[in-house]
N, C-alpha and C positions, 0 to 999 in steps of 0.2 A: 399439297393439302396440309401436311404436317407443319410446314413453314407458316402457312396462313393461320393455323390454330395457335401455334406458338406466339405469333405476333399478337393475336387477339388476347391471349392470356397475359402477355407482357403489358399490353395497353391497359387491360383491366387492373392489373396490379399497380401500375403507375397512377391510374385515376384514383384508386383507393388511398394511395399514399398522399396524393394531392389533397384529397378530402380530409384525411387525418391531420395534415399540416394546417389546413384551414380551420378545422375544429379546434385545434390547440390555440391558434391565433385569436379566434373569436370567442373562446370560452369565457364565461363570467366567473368571478370569484365565488358566487353562490351557486353551486351546482345542485340539481335535484337528486333525489334518492336513486332514480333510475337512469341518470345520465351515464352514458358510456364514454370513458376516457380511453383514447388510443395508447394504451400503456406500452405495448411492444414497440410500436412506431416511435413513440416519444423517447424511450430508453436507447433504441438503436440509433436514431438520428443524432441524439446527443453524443453517443459514444463515437460515432463516425466523424463528429466535428470536434473531437477532443483536441486540445492545444498541441499535443505531440504530433498529431496527424496534419495539422494545418501548416507545419513547417516543411512537410514532405510534399514533393510533386504528386498531384492527384490526376490520373488520366481522365477521370470522369467527374462531373459535378456531384456534390454531396447528396443531393436529392436522388440522383440516378443510382448512386452506390447503395443508398438505403432501400430503394425499390428492388434493386438486384438481389440484395441479401434476403429481403422478405420473400421474393419469388423463389429463392432456394428453399426457404422454410416451407412454403406452400407446396412446392413440387415434391419435397421429401416426405411431407406429412400426410397429404390427403389420400394418396393411392395406397400406401402401406396400411394405414388404419382401416381404410375401406375393405382391403383384402382380408384383414384379420376379422373384422366384423362379419363379413360375408361367410367365412368358414365357421365362425363361432355360432352364428345363428343357424347355419346349416346343421351343425352337429347337435345343437340343442333341439332343433326340429326333428331330428332322427331319434332323440332320446327324451320323450315327454316326461318320464319320471325324474330326469335330471332337471328339467324345467321346473317341476314342482318343488324339488329340493332347493333350487336357487330362489324361487319365489318366496318360499318360507323364510329364507335368510334375509331377503330384501325387505320383508315386512317389518323387520326390526329397526329399519332406518328411521331417523327423525331429523327433520320433518319427513313425513311419508312422501314417497314418490307417486303414490296412487292419485290419479286425477279424474274428476268427473268430466273435465274438458281439457284437451291438450292443445287447443288452438293458441295461436300467438296473439297477444293483446298489444294494442298501441299504448303509448305512455299515457294518453288521455283516458284510457279505460281502466287504468290502475287506480286504486284508492288506498288510503292509509289503512283502512280496515281490512282490505283484502290482500295486501302485499305479502303477508306471511304465507299465503297459499301458493306463492310462486318462488319461495326460497328453496334452495337445494340443500341436501345434507352436506356436511363439511367434507372436503377431500380426505381428511384423516379417517372419518367414519366410513367412507367408501372403501378406503384401503384396509380397514380393519375387518372386512368380511372375508373369512378364509375360503368359503366355497366359491364365491365370485372370483377371488384371486386364482384359485385352482383351475377354474374353467378357462380363464384367460391364458394362464401359463401353458395349459395343455394344448390349447388351440395354437398358440404361437410356437409350441414345440413341434406339433405334427404338421401344421400348415404355416410355416414361417413365411411371411410375405416376401422376404428376401432370402431365399435358400441358397443363392449362388455364391461363388467364391469371393472372398475378401482378400485381395492381394496385399502383400507387404514385401519390403526389400530388406534383406538381412543387413545388420549394422556392420560397421568397420571391424569390430572385434569378432572373430570367428565364433559362431553360435551353433549349439546343438539343439535340434528340435525333435521331440518324441524319440529320444534315444538314438538319434541319427549321428553319423560322424560329423565333426565340426564343419559347418558350411562357410565357405568364403564370403566376403562382403559383396553386396550388390546382386545377390541372387534373389529372383522373384519366387516367393513361396505364397501359399494361400491355404485357408481352411474354409469350410462352408457349413452353414447351419444344417443343411439337409443331412449331411453325413453325421455330424456330431450328435444331432437329435435322434438318431436311429441306432445308437450304440446299445445293443441288447444287454450288455453288462450293466449299464447305468439305467436304461429305460426298458425293463422287461416287457415283452410283447410290444415292441416299439411302434408297430403299425396300428395299434388300437388307440382310440381316443378315450382316455381314462383319467378324468380330473382327480379321482381319488388317490392316484399315485402320489400327488403332491400333499395329500392330507395324511395318508396312512404310513408313509415312510418314516424311518427313524431320523433323528436329527442329523446323524452322520450321513445317511443316504440323501437327505434333502440337500445338504451342503454339496454333495457330489453331483446331484442333478443340477443344482444352480451353477456349479463350476462348468458343466458341459452345456448349459443353456446359452445359446448364442444368437437369439433372435435380434438382438441389438448390437451384436459385436461385443468387444471388450477393449479395455485399455484406453490409451489417449485418443484413439480414432473411433471409439464406439459412438453410437447414435446420441447426439446431444439432446434430443427430444424424447428420450425413453420414458422419463417420469411423466411428462405431459401426455405421451401416447397411451401409457397405461391408465392414467386417470380418465382420458377421453374415452377410451374403449370401455372401461368399467362403468362410467356414468351413463353412457349410451345404452349399454346392456341393462343396467339397473332400471332406467326409465322404461325401456321397452317391456321388459319381463315383469315389472311391477304392474303393468297395465294390460298386457296381451299374452296370449298363447300363440305360438307360431307352428305351422305345419307346412310341409313341402307341397307345392303345386307342380313345379317343374324344376328339376335340378340337372337337366341334360347338359353335359359339358362342364360339370363341376370340377372335374379333374384339373389339378394345377398344371400350368404350363411348365415346360422344362426351360426355365429362363432365370435371369438374375433376379428380376422382380416378377413374382409368379402368381398371377391371378387365375381365375377359372378359364379354361380353354374356350368355353362357350360365352365368356364375358357377361354372364347373367345368372341370377338365381331368383326364382319366383316363389315367394312364400305367401301364405294366407295368414292374416293377423286377426285373431278373435279376442274380443274384449273379455277380460277375466270377470267371471260372475254372470256373463250373459248366457 
């Protein structure tokens, strides 16, 4: 079953890449305001066809290499962001007063994310007079909201989507880790977000979900918390999509809580799995969404 599903996802990714390639080939010089250009596909396929690579033997066709790389991005990005949003909405649903604080901050965004209708419109339904109604606040303005940032950071701390170990191999030069004796080369070592994020010296009451810890701490303590924060790893092997993931999560939360209140209907099995990638053990969370102002 897993093999069949994997093949289906691979075929879907390849079909999207073929459609993107066709879109670029058939695009006209005069593009409309709402036309979507396959930016990621375009840049990646160009990079994989770079002259320096064309002189090297390639085991697979360039189009297949592009599709394979994009499949990696999809696999790495959709599940982890989904887990983070699941636990963020669960915590907000348990704390209605924090929802209110967050909504108050979100109301300062321009353009406003409050919508009378949240339906998806076709290109034909847009008009020049109405297009401003569908513009989003800039990424910079989303990132400038301290309380939103704090709720996301605290969720990623307590409910890291990947809490499991991140293995590394010690370098050729003997290296000391955490005041250990020098370790010889080629030794497998690892750290994990689950343990780092529960250090009570850095995160007092570490099992409590408390966004205010990221707002009330001194600058020195904030720097220490950031140093121990490992939801995306660190160094040369850290998550390459961390900035995109943060913006994706923040924007989703901003849109939802600008327009809705949430409350828990069924959170049975919400406990995180003991696994490398750790979603809810019950694989579900049921919330009720109530329109703000209704």
